[in-house]
Every structure is written in structure tokens, then in C-alpha cells.
N, C-alpha and C positions, 0 to 999 in steps of 0.2 A: 639629696643634697652632699657635697662634698664636704668632707672634714675641713675646720676652722686651720687656718695655716699660722703658723710661729713667725713672725715677720721681724726684720731687726732694719730699721733706717737709721741713716747715718748721715749727718748735715751738721752745718757749720753753728747754728743756732738757732733757737725756737722763737726767737721774736727778731723783726728787723724791717727788712724789706721784702720786696714780690717772692723772692724765692724762699724765704723763711713761713710766709703765709702759705706757699703752695705746698710745702712739706707738711707743716702742722694741719692742712685742710686733708692732705691724704691719710695721715696719721690717725686723724679722727674719723674720717670715713671707712677705713678699715676697722677700727674699733666698733664703729655703730652697724658693720656687716658681719660683725659675730667673728673677726679674726683677732688673735693676739699681736698687737702692735707693740712695739719698743722702740721710741727715739733716742739716741744717742746724740748727743750735742757737744760740740766744743765749747760753747758757752751757753749757759743754762740761765733764763731770764724769768721765766715764768714758773708758776705751780701745776701745770698740766701734768694730767694724769700719764704716767708711763713715759716721762720725759727723763732721760738721765744725763748728768754731766760727764764728759770723759776726764778723768780726771788724770793730771801730766803728773809724771813722776820721773826721776832719774835714776841711773844705774850706778854710776859714780860719780862722788861730789866733784861740780866744776866743770864736768862733761857737756852740759848744756849749754854754759857760758861759752865753752870753747866752740861748740857747733854752730852758735849764734855769731862767733866773731867770725868764723869761717864763710858762713853765708852771707854776710855783710860785705866782707873783703873780696868775695869772688863773684858775687851777683846769684849765688844759687838760692833756691827757694825750698826749704820744708824738708831737709836731707836728713834730719835726725828726730824722728818722735817715737822712740820704743815704746809709747803707751798703744800708739794707733797700731803698729806692727802686732802687737799682743791684744788688741782688743778682743779677741774672741774669748778670752779669758771671764770677760762678762757675760757672754750669752751663750758659752759654747753648749750646754744642754737644754737650751731651750730656744733654737732658733732652726727654721727649715730654711731659709734663704735670707742672703744679706742685700738690702738695697740702698746703695751709696748716692749721695746726692753731691752738693758741692763740698770739694774737698781743700778750698783755698780760703784764708782768713788773715787779711791784713799782713805786716811783717812777721809776726810770731807764728803765725798758723795754728793748726790744731791736730792735723793729718800729715800722711807721708806717703806718695805713691808707692815708694817701695814697698808698704806692706799689702798692696794689691795683689801680689803674686800668690803669696801666702794664703792670706784670708779668702782669695776665690778658689783656691784649690781644697780649702776646707770645707766652703758651704757654696750652693749655687748662689750666684750672683748677679746682680744688674747695678748698672750705672746711669743715673740720669742726668744729662747735661741741661742746664739753663743758660750757659754762655759760652765762651768760648776758650777759657782758662786753659783744658785739658789738650786743647790745639795749639797754644802757643807756649813761647818760651818764657813769659812771665805775666802777662797780661789777660785779664777777662774778656776786655772788648779791642780788639786791636784798632788801630787807625782806620778810617774808613777804606783809604788808599792803600794800606798794606795788606800785602799777601806773604809776606816772607814765611808766615807759619805753615805755607804748604810746602815749602822747601826744606825747612829746619832752622830759621830763624839766624840768630847772629846779626852783628851791626844794627841793633834794633834802632829805630827812628825816634821812639819816645820811651824811655825806662821809668818817667813819671804816672804812666797809665797803670792804674791800680790792678793787682797788687804791686806797689813799685818796687825798683830795686835800683841801688847806687852806682852798679858795677854791671858792664852788659857780659852778663852769664847766659844768656838766651839760648845759644845753641847747646851750652851744656845740660840746660833745663829740659829742653826740645827731646833731645837725644834721650836723656834718662826717662822722659814720659813715655817715648816711643819703646824703649827696652821693657819696662815694666808692663804697659799693656799689653805688649807681645808675648808676654811670658805669662799672662793672666787669662782667665777663662770668664769673660765678663759680657753681658749682653749689654749693649747699649740703647738707652732711650734717649730720644731728643724732644724737645716741647712745641718744634713745628718742623715740616719737612724743609722748610730752608735750610734749618740748622742741620737737619740730617744731612742735606747735602754737602754742607761745609765739612762736615766730618768724614765723609765719604771721600771727602777731595784731600783730605790729611793723610801723609804716610804714617801717623803715630797709631792709626787706627785701621791699617791694612788689614784686610780678612777678617774683621771685628764684625758681627751682626749688629746693625743699628736700625731701630725702629721708632716711629713717631707716638706719643701721646701726648697730648696737650694738658696744659695745666688745670687743674680743677680749681674751681671757685665754690664758695658755700650759697648756693642758691638760696638757702633761708634768708640770708643777709642782704644778698644782691638781689633783689627783685623789684617787680614794678609799685607803683606808689602813687597816691595822688600829688599832684606836680603843686598845686596852689598851696597845698598843706605844706609841703617841703619849702618853698618860697617863705611861707609865713615864719616857718621856723628859723628861717636863715635869713629874716630880714630883707628880701630881694622883692623888687617892684612885680608886681602880679601880671603886668602887661610887657614887659621886656623880652627880647628875644636872647635868651641867656645863652652864652657859649661857656661852656667849662674846661679847665685848661688844668692839667697835673703832670705829675711825672717829669718826664724830659722837659715836656713845653713849659715847665714852670722853674725846674731847677738849674739853668744855667747853661753854658754852653758845652757842646758835646766834641769831646777829643781836641780841646782848646784851639778849635777853630771856628768860626761863624756859627753857629748853633741854633738848636731847637727854639731857644726863647726867641732870638733874633727873627726866625722864621714865623713863629706864631704872632710876634706881633706886627709884622708885617702885613700878615693876613688878617688881624683885625683893624688894622689901620685903613685897608680897603674896604671895609664895611663902617667907617663911622659916618655918621653918630649911631647907628642902626642896630648894635649889638651891643650887649650888657654881659661884660668877661665875671665869669667865677673863677678866680685863681686861687688852687688849693696847694700846700707844700708848704715846707719851711721858708723858701724864698717869696711867697706869695706876694708879702708887703713890697719888696723890693721891685718885683715885675709889676704890680698895680702903681708903682711910683714912676715907673718908666712909661705905662700905658698913659698916664695922667688924666684919664677921662672918666665917668662914672662907672664904677665897678665894685664887687666885693672880693675881699682877699681874707682868706681863712688860712691858719696855721694846718700842719700836718694832723689827718684826722683819723679817728678809729674807724675799722671798717664800716660799722653801722652808721656812722656820721659821715661818712665818704659816700655811702650809697644813697643819703639825703641829697648830696650835693647833684649826683648823676639825676635823681628823679626832678631836682628843680631846674635842669638845664633843659633847652630844646635840643642840644646837639653837644657832644665833645669835639674839641679839636686836639688832633695829637700831630704835633708837628718832629716827631723823633726822627733822627737821623739813620738809627738802626734800632732795632728791637728783635730779640731773638724770637719772641712770642707777643707780648703786648698787652699787659694784665690791665693796664687803665681802659683799653678799647674794648676788651672783653667786659670786665666788670660794668662797663657804662650800657653795653647791649643787655647785659642781663635785666638791667634797670630798665629797659626800655627806652634808652637814649642813641640814637643814632652817633654814627662817628664820621668825622671828615679826616682824613689821613693821606701822608706820604705813602706811596706804592714803594715798600721796601722790606725786606727780612721778613720776619713772621707776620707782619701786618696785612700782607695781602690773604694769608689764610684767615686771620681772626676777623678782620672786616670784609663783607662779601659786598662786592662792588654793586651799587644800585640796586642793592638789596637789604642791605644792614646799615649803609652808608654810602660816602663816596670816596673813590683813592685817586689822587693826582700824581703825576709825575714828581720823582725824587728832588727836594728841595726846591720846587716851583710854588714859590709862597704867593705869586700871583694867582696861581691855581689854586691853590688852598683858599684863597680870600674868595676868588668866584664861585667855590664849590658851598663856602658857608653862605655867600649871597643866595645862590640857586636853592637851598634849603629855605632859607627865611622867607623867599617870594612864592616858594611852592609850597605852603603848609599841607597840601593834599599830600604831596609826595613823602613829606617828611613824617606824616602820619603813617603812612604806608610802611617806610622804613624802621619806625618805632615799633610796631605789631611784630615785622619779621625778625627785627633785633632779639627782643625778647624771647621768642620761640625758639628761633635757630640758635642762641646762645647757651639756652637751657640743655638742649640736645647735645651739644658739641662740648662744653664746659663744665656741666653740673659735676659737683664733688661726687656723687654716687657712681654716674656713668664712668669717671675717671678711674676712682678707684676699684672698680671692675674690670676696666682694662687692665691694669696694673696686676691685679689677682691672677688673670689669664695668664700673663706672661711669667708671673711667679711659679704658676703650676707647671708652665711650659719648660722653664730650667730646670725645676726639680726633676721633672720627667726625663728631659735630656740627660742629667747627670745619672741619672739611676740608670738609664740606658748603657752610658758610657763605662759603668762599674761593672755592668755584667756582660 
């Protein structure tokens, strides 16, 4: 057996959305595999072992305020974070490899792409991309019809997309990212082949090696179970055809235009009164009010409670207009619940059409509704999809398998760096 590795993970936070869950899952899996993993985060919410808050500091009194004033006035993002540039002081003597994750965080931020050349020169380095922020001049998810990130941004059509800026500094931000990536020695990992193709289409990453490793999920939490027991626990009718919706399908419109919720409700409308929706998320009650028919609305759930929701459902409906991966459908399949979704982004890889669910043309709400109806009427096909979903998802998204894939990448970049130095 190879010697354990000393791994430094760097991410926005240790609790929050799907990206945080994926990074923490990787951190825990690496520890379980016997490696020494330390997670450094911009914001620390939990008391998880080996998780460290990145302490912000200033070099000269007033300089941080001045830098923030300049950022706001010019539309620049995260140009002065000296603590990030010298983060190696925290782990200089106990890291074999650095693994960067999301480097953006609201308006204040915590990281600085200007630190990448130095840090990647000191340590073998990887970066996992779960969104498109590193490809763009400011936003993590460009508008569906915007390809300006392929040519340098500038004249941004929507500065309000997160992380928002008030002044169009997108051309400067894009050029700065390109300069820093081209000066760095970083292997890039994406969470889907679709996202890898986007990275390879962006000049920021010219001549940068790019690989795909899916997000890992905790198969000890997301696993099959008794459907009737789950329904009893959630007070859901035992004989209903339950369609679960979460994520973008519940949390409002996408890119401020017609949205995932609208498509989802249109699909459900086509199946009245034969479906019983289970809405899960911060906006669940509001969406339930729009639905206006019998349903169950639950607030945002813990992973364990979310797994119970998946088990209670016959299928999960995913109306997202863009997913770089698709954590909701991946979790659903681990729980043995098939998925009906649009054919876009990473969803085409997460959901195996006519094996673990059904995919329909993007933004085709009628097709989405017809797919729900098909599985409602063909319970035999639904059962076949359910069995295949659980088995396939465990192989493709199980935490241990994903962590092992990353360890292979760690050893590879360490070996390459050693060869370069000799």
C-alpha cells in the first residue's frame, strides 16, 4: 500500500450548498482512507475535525478599505487578499499537494487568483471547478444565451448575476484570470464532461490539462429504504404517486427569465389530479401555494431528512435549465428514486436516459409532463429504473470511489512535479 498523503483542501466554507457538501464529503472520505486531510475555508461554520478558518489580516491600516473601494468603483473582483497569497505559511511543512475548490464568495470574497502562480509553484496543485466563475468576468453561472466568456467578456448583459458587481469590470477580471492561470501549474478537474468541454472552450485555460471527476455523495446517508415508512414519517398518503421537487425546481426562476419553477409546475399541471408533489426547500411553501392542489411542502432539510424525502417519492422531477453536475438527481438515484429531467449540462451524464430515468428536450415542459405520466402509468418500468438507479449511482458517485479517483490525481501531479525538478 502507498504511503498516506498530506492533502490541503481550500474552499469557500464548510457548510452551505451542494459545493460545500461535496468538499466536506471528499475531506471526510480522504480521512477515512487513511490520508491526512486539512480543509481551509473562508468561512467556518462547523466544528468538523481538521477544518480551519482562513484568517483575514491587513498589512497596512486602511489598505483593505481602500482596495474594496477600488473594487466597487471599477467592478474588479477580489484583487487584494494578502492572507490568501501567503496561505502556505499555515501548511508549509505538512502538505504534499494543494487542492483548490471554489475561490469566490459574495462581494467580500476570501481568495485571490493572484495567489495561484506562487502557491502552485510551491506545491503540486489541482483545482476542481463546480461552476463557471473561473471562466467568466464575474459570474458563476452566465446567462443561458451568453457566450462572452469564450472571447473575453466585457459589455456584460447582466451584472446582477452572482457574485454581482455594480460596474462592468468583466473584461479586466477575465484577462486577470487568464494571466494568472497561464502563469500557474495547476491540473484542472471538472464535475462533469459537459463542464470540461466548457473549460476547454475558454482561452483562460489554454494548454491546461483538464479531467473529469464527478461529485461524491455519502452513500451511507443517501441509500435505499422503505418507501411506506418514509411516507408515514412525512405524513404523505401511502397510495399517492409522489413527485419530489427540490433545488432549482423549487427555488425560483433562473437567470431572471422564465424559470425552473415555471417549467416544473407546467409539467405537474399536465398530470392533475394524479400526482402528489413533495416540495422541499426554502421556497417550498410559496411554490405549494402556486400549485394550489394537495401536496406536501417542507423547508430546507438536513442530508438525512432529504434522503427520507427521496425514499418517499416515486420519482424526482428536475426542471433545471442548467446544471454543471446535478446533485439533486444524483442523490435521488442513490436512494433508488428515478429522475425525470431536461436534457442539458451535466444532467445528461447524471441521469442515464431510459435506464435510471427519462430525459426530455430542454425547456419542453410538455415533454417533462409526458415523462412523468409515462412512469406513473408504467409502474413496471418505474421499478426497473429504480433498481438500476441505486446500483448505477453507487458506482459512479459513491464517496469512497470519488475520493480514490482524486488520490490517483494527487499522486500523478506529485509524480509529475518530482520529474520536472529532476
